[in-house]
Each structure stands twice: as structure tokens, then as C-alpha cells.
C-alpha positions as a printed Julia matrix, in Angstrom:
324×3 Matrix{Float64}:
 -39.31  -27.92  -36.5
 -42.52  -29.15  -35.5
 -44.25  -29.97  -32.23
 -45.76  -27.61  -29.46
 -43.37  -25.78  -26.94
 -43.14  -27.9   -23.5
 -44.16  -26.77  -20.62
 -41.99  -24.6   -18.11
 -41.78  -26.92  -15.41
 -40.92  -30.37  -17.45
 -38.96  -31.04  -20.18
 -37.32  -33.93  -21.73
 -33.68  -33.31  -23.0
 -33.32  -35.12  -26.39
 -29.93  -33.71  -27.56
 -26.45  -33.15  -25.9
 -26.82  -29.68  -26.22
 -30.15  -29.84  -24.75
 -28.74  -32.12  -22.02
 -26.25  -29.39  -21.42
 -28.67  -26.6   -21.25
 -31.34  -28.42  -18.91
 -28.13  -28.63  -16.18
 -29.09  -25.56  -14.76
 -26.79  -25.52  -11.92
 -23.94  -26.01  -14.28
 -24.61  -22.4   -15.87
 -25.09  -19.18  -14.5
 -28.79  -16.97  -15.58
 -26.71  -14.77  -17.82
 -24.93  -17.8   -19.7
 -27.86  -19.58  -20.0
 -30.11  -16.58  -21.41
 -27.14  -15.81  -24.06
 -27.29  -19.66  -25.08
 -31.63  -18.9   -25.14
 -31.17  -15.56  -27.21
 -28.73  -17.79  -29.6
 -31.08  -20.52  -30.29
 -34.06  -18.46  -30.6
 -31.74  -16.48  -33.32
 -31.32  -19.82  -35.03
 -35.0   -20.71  -35.06
 -34.27  -23.67  -32.46
 -37.23  -22.97  -30.38
 -37.34  -26.1   -28.67
 -33.58  -25.44  -27.63
 -34.47  -21.92  -26.95
 -37.27  -22.68  -24.57
 -35.01  -25.36  -22.77
 -32.5   -22.72  -22.32
 -35.38  -20.38  -21.12
 -36.76  -22.45  -18.65
 -32.99  -23.58  -17.17
 -32.3   -19.61  -17.22
 -35.65  -19.17  -14.61
 -35.31  -22.06  -12.74
 -31.75  -20.89  -12.05
 -32.88  -17.47  -11.07
 -35.41  -18.88   -8.82
 -33.12  -21.47   -6.84
 -29.81  -20.27   -6.55
 -29.74  -16.32   -8.28
 -32.89  -14.68   -7.13
 -31.44  -11.15   -8.02
 -32.05  -11.96  -11.44
 -35.54  -13.3   -11.5
 -37.23  -10.04  -13.0
 -34.7    -9.98  -15.72
 -35.17  -13.76  -16.24
 -38.53  -13.73  -16.12
 -39.59  -10.85  -18.41
 -37.4   -12.27  -21.01
 -38.79  -15.77  -20.87
 -42.44  -14.18  -20.68
 -41.44  -12.12  -24.05
 -40.36  -15.54  -25.55
 -43.66  -16.86  -24.86
 -46.04  -14.2   -25.68
 -43.85  -13.24  -29.02
 -44.58  -17.29  -30.11
 -48.36  -17.04  -29.31
 -48.32  -18.68  -25.95
 -49.91  -16.13  -23.13
 -50.9   -19.09  -20.74
 -47.0   -19.9   -20.09
 -46.29  -16.57  -20.42
 -48.8   -15.52  -17.35
 -47.47  -18.65  -15.92
 -43.75  -17.23  -16.1
 -44.77  -13.88  -14.13
 -46.81  -15.43  -11.44
 -44.04  -17.98  -10.76
 -41.79  -15.44  -10.42
 -43.48  -13.52   -8.3
 -44.24  -16.2    -5.94
 -40.53  -17.3    -5.7
 -39.41  -13.59   -4.97
 -42.42  -13.32   -1.92
 -40.76  -16.8    -1.14
 -37.05  -15.74   -1.15
 -38.22  -12.76    1.16
 -37.01  -10.01   -1.25
 -38.01   -6.17   -0.61
 -41.55   -5.53   -2.65
 -40.03   -2.74   -5.05
 -38.19   -5.46   -6.38
 -41.24   -6.89   -7.76
 -42.15   -3.7    -9.44
 -40.93   -4.74  -13.03
 -42.94   -7.89  -12.99
 -45.93   -6.3   -11.34
 -46.1    -3.92  -13.74
 -45.61   -6.53  -17.04
 -48.75   -8.9   -15.39
 -50.97   -5.72  -15.39
 -50.09   -4.81  -18.82
 -50.61   -8.36  -19.46
 -54.41   -8.68  -18.08
 -54.85   -4.92  -19.6
 -53.81   -6.36  -23.19
 -56.95   -8.62  -22.86
 -56.44  -11.62  -20.52
 -59.14  -11.77  -18.13
 -58.72  -12.6   -14.44
 -58.78  -10.41  -10.97
 -55.86   -8.63  -10.87
 -56.55   -5.88   -7.76
 -54.12   -7.88   -5.84
 -50.8    -6.96   -8.53
 -52.56   -3.45   -8.71
 -52.52   -3.06   -4.59
 -48.94   -4.42   -4.47
 -47.55   -2.0    -7.19
 -49.34    0.83   -4.83
 -47.53   -0.73   -1.88
 -44.21   -1.2    -3.7
 -44.17    2.48   -5.06
 -44.87    4.08   -1.7
 -41.89    2.19   -0.42
 -39.91    3.02   -3.48
 -40.75    6.31   -4.43
 -42.66    7.65   -1.34
 -46.29    8.08   -0.41
 -46.03   11.61   -1.68
 -44.99   10.58   -5.16
 -46.89   10.97   -8.38
 -45.89    7.4    -9.53
 -48.07    6.47   -6.65
 -50.93    8.49   -8.03
 -50.63    7.24  -11.17
 -50.71    3.65   -9.81
 -54.05    4.59   -7.75
 -55.25    5.8   -10.45
 -55.14    2.45  -12.04
 -55.93    0.66   -8.63
 -59.37    2.6    -8.64
 -60.26    1.52  -12.12
 -59.8    -1.97  -11.7
 -61.65   -2.03   -8.01
 -64.86   -0.15   -9.76
 -64.45   -2.62  -12.22
 -64.46   -5.39  -10.08
 -67.55   -4.13   -7.94
 -65.37   -2.94   -5.09
 -66.78    0.98   -5.38
 -66.0     1.91   -2.04
 -62.26    0.92   -2.38
 -62.29    2.5    -5.51
 -63.65    5.82   -3.85
 -60.64    5.63   -1.52
 -58.04    4.87   -3.82
 -59.06    7.69   -6.08
 -59.57   10.26   -3.27
 -56.01    9.35   -2.34
 -54.57    9.9    -5.75
 -56.16   13.04   -6.23
 -54.74   14.39   -2.88
 -51.05   13.85   -4.17
 -52.09   15.5    -7.59
 -53.21   18.44   -5.78
 -50.32   18.5    -3.89
 -47.55   18.04   -6.58
 -49.7    20.0    -9.24
 -52.38   22.31   -7.84
 -55.9    22.03   -7.28
 -56.7    23.07  -10.87
 -54.25   20.59  -12.73
 -55.31   18.59  -15.53
 -54.58   15.95  -13.86
 -56.37   16.45  -10.99
 -59.86   16.96  -13.34
 -58.92   13.47  -15.11
 -59.06   11.7   -11.36
 -62.21   13.66  -10.76
 -64.07   12.11  -13.66
 -63.4     9.25  -12.11
 -64.28    9.89   -8.68
 -67.37   11.19  -10.0
 -68.47    7.9   -11.95
 -67.66    6.25   -8.43
 -69.41    8.11   -6.44
 -72.55    8.38   -8.72
 -72.59    4.24   -8.83
 -72.67    4.7    -4.9
 -75.69    6.62   -4.94
 -73.71    9.74   -4.0
 -75.26   11.94   -6.38
 -74.32   15.15   -4.41
 -70.8    14.7    -3.99
 -70.54   13.02   -7.42
 -72.18   16.11   -9.05
 -69.32   18.53   -7.05
 -66.42   16.08   -8.57
 -67.99   16.61  -11.97
 -68.52   20.21  -11.83
 -64.79   20.34  -10.67
 -63.66   18.62  -13.58
 -65.46   20.28  -16.16
 -64.81   23.62  -14.97
 -61.19   22.4   -15.17
 -61.42   20.84  -18.46
 -62.85   24.08  -19.99
 -60.05   25.77  -18.89
 -57.79   24.0   -20.64
 -59.87   22.85  -23.76
 -59.33   24.25  -27.4
 -62.67   25.64  -28.55
 -61.62   24.88  -32.39
 -61.12   21.23  -32.16
 -63.75   18.66  -33.19
 -64.07   15.09  -32.05
 -63.77   12.05  -34.06
 -66.6    10.28  -34.91
 -70.21   11.54  -36.99
 -67.93   12.65  -40.04
 -64.78   13.1   -38.55
 -61.95   10.79  -38.96
 -59.52   10.28  -35.83
 -55.85   11.11  -36.46
 -53.53    8.4   -37.27
 -49.73    8.35  -36.06
 -47.37    8.51  -39.07
 -43.81    9.06  -37.04
 -42.73    9.27  -33.34
 -39.8     9.51  -31.24
 -39.24    7.17  -27.98
 -38.67    9.67  -25.05
 -35.39    9.97  -23.08
 -35.3     8.62  -19.48
 -34.54   11.77  -16.97
 -31.54   10.92  -14.75
 -33.62   11.87  -11.55
 -36.42    8.65  -12.69
 -33.41    6.67  -13.47
 -31.83    6.86  -10.27
 -35.42    6.27   -8.56
 -35.9     3.48  -10.78
 -39.28    5.07  -11.91
 -41.35    3.05  -14.3
 -44.69    3.24  -15.68
 -47.43    5.06  -18.25
 -48.45    8.43  -18.76
 -51.24    9.72  -20.38
 -51.34   13.28  -22.16
 -54.19   14.95  -23.87
 -53.5    16.9   -27.21
 -55.15   18.56  -30.14
 -53.41   17.18  -33.78
 -53.98   20.41  -36.07
 -54.91   20.58  -39.54
 -50.84   19.75  -40.65
 -50.92   16.36  -38.26
 -48.87   18.58  -35.48
 -49.66   17.91  -32.28
 -51.0    20.91  -29.95
 -52.14   21.87  -26.77
 -50.32   18.95  -25.33
 -51.31   18.26  -21.44
 -50.12   15.82  -19.11
 -53.55   13.94  -17.51
 -51.8    10.98  -15.6
 -48.22   11.76  -14.73
 -45.12    9.85  -13.53
 -43.24   12.62  -11.91
 -39.52   12.63  -11.67
 -38.82   14.8   -14.94
 -40.68   11.87  -16.8
 -43.41   14.06  -17.62
 -41.57   16.65  -19.55
 -39.49   13.9   -21.28
 -42.95   12.22  -22.55
 -43.89   16.06  -23.91
 -40.43   16.5   -25.01
 -40.8    13.5   -27.26
 -44.77   13.56  -28.23
 -43.83   17.03  -29.47
 -42.13   15.52  -32.29
 -44.7    13.09  -33.5
 -46.19   13.59  -36.77
 -49.81   12.47  -37.35
 -52.72   12.03  -40.16
 -54.89   14.91  -39.66
 -58.45   14.16  -38.84
 -60.75   14.76  -42.02
 -64.35   16.24  -42.06
 -65.95   16.5   -45.73
 -62.61   15.68  -47.33
 -60.63   18.73  -45.27
 -58.49   18.61  -42.24
 -59.58   19.39  -39.22
 -58.09   20.01  -35.45
 -59.17   16.96  -33.4
 -58.32   15.83  -29.76
 -56.68   12.36  -28.87
 -54.85   11.03  -25.84
 -51.76    9.46  -25.9
 -50.06    6.99  -23.73
 -46.08    6.99  -23.45
 -44.6     4.09  -21.52
 -41.29    4.06  -19.74
 -39.55    0.89  -18.78
 -36.19    0.16  -17.17
 -34.71   -3.2   -18.0
């Protein structure tokens, strides 16, 4: 077929099949999504788009509990077909519909997470609002002292710093550090990781003394856990490359609590291409940190090289946990 995909809010039915699909009230959301998948498998992108649009409209108008899953699938469809503007529009419309329907804030978490990932992938725009709403949603869902809240506060602090809202960024990362210290102890690697961001923000605020204190604490924590034999990539040292990896399993505790997000780990790739000294830098809690470490232990790498010989090289790895 030729021609561009139509917009989310307007279409002209051209065939009997499209006429049937465009009547969103005649089918439920799951049926429309099924029709869309069938059409996409048959490479009938026009029919697939019509069905996806109808599913989204149906969810937003009649079946609000399906807004998030429908929006995520429709946004994925547009992203796969190189139409990021439409993917973004779907997610924003879904968020507005959830707000209008009075759904609890935690119900918005899947859409908010996708929007955050969307902007992280290179799309511009001010997404402080999404990050702030995610923090509030997780405070309701998991409790204000949960590691997932600290995880999102770390992300929010970075976004606030980039947008020039330095005082708010400082407050966000300080809240995150307090949660991490309470859950993991004041010398935990995750605390040192967050302290580095605090030092950066405080330096930009002109708070030289407290910035140095935070930087020194972060350095002390990092040195206690760092490998003396590893050399960083660059300057003649090549970076390791992932050869194989296994996705982590979900912990039952996290599944029941519906915890989602990204865990950041540090490790050293040894000369055999195996991960060593695995450490959690940005946790989620509820058993997901352990599941991430279990999975990463099975990963295999092409080791870093220097002068034609394999060397131990440190690396950071992000492991994503998402629920459908």
C-alpha cells in the first residue's frame, strides 16, 4: 500500500472492513486491538491504524480501565512505523483522558513511564511534569519510603537540573538520598551514586562547601567498592560489548505491588567477558534488584581490549522491568 498513515482524530472509512472497524461502539477494546494486530500481521497498515484508533477511542470514551494498555499498544504501533509525533500524541491524549475520567494517579504509571522513556530516547520537550507525577504516583502506590520513589526522585532531580530548576533539583535528590540511606544504609553504593548528583547540583547553586562534602562522601563510598585492577574505556582501551543476555524474571512481591522501572547496575567485565563486581547503583526494591543481578550474572561480553590484549573494564548496565 502507499500513502501516509492517518491522524488519530480523523479518518475516512474506505472499505466494508474499515466501516466495521470505524464503528468503535460496535466492539469492545480487546476485539478492536485483535483486529488491529491481525491487520498489521497482514501488512494492511491502513486497516491496522483504523482499528487501533477505534480501540483507543473506545477505551477513552467507554472502557476507561483499558486506556493504558490500549494507548501503549497504539503508541508502539506508531513508533514501529517511524511516526513519533503520533506516538507522543497518543500517550498525551491517554493521559488527559485518564485525568478527565478521575482515575487514581497510580493508574497513569504505565503511560507516564512510556512518556518518560519516549523523551529520554531523544524527543525534546519539558517533561518535568511527567517526572513529578510519577513520583507522586509511586508514593501512593508503593509508599513514600519505597526505593522505587527514590529511583524516580533521582530521575526527577536530573530533569530539574537540566531545566535549570536547581533548588527543586536539590530538594528532590536529597529526598531520594534519605530514602536510600534508610533502606540500604549510609554507605550503600546507591547512596554514593545519588550523592554525586547532589554535589553537581549544589556546585551549580554556588554551595561550594556542601558540594565538596557530598563529593567526598560519594568518592569514599565509590573507592570502597571499586576494583583497582580495572581500566576505563578510552585512550586506547576499547569498551566491552554485550554478546548475549537474559531478561530478568519478576519477583512475586514486585508483581503484586506492580513495581516497574529501570535498575542501574555497575560491573566489571573481566578478561573472559564475564561480569564481576556487580553493584546496584539505582534500585527499585521489592526483590527486583536481586532479580536484575541474577540475570546480569549470566550475561556474556566481548571483553575490553588494550594493545591487543583483553583487560578488565568497568561498565554500567540498565535493566528494565515493565508490566503489561
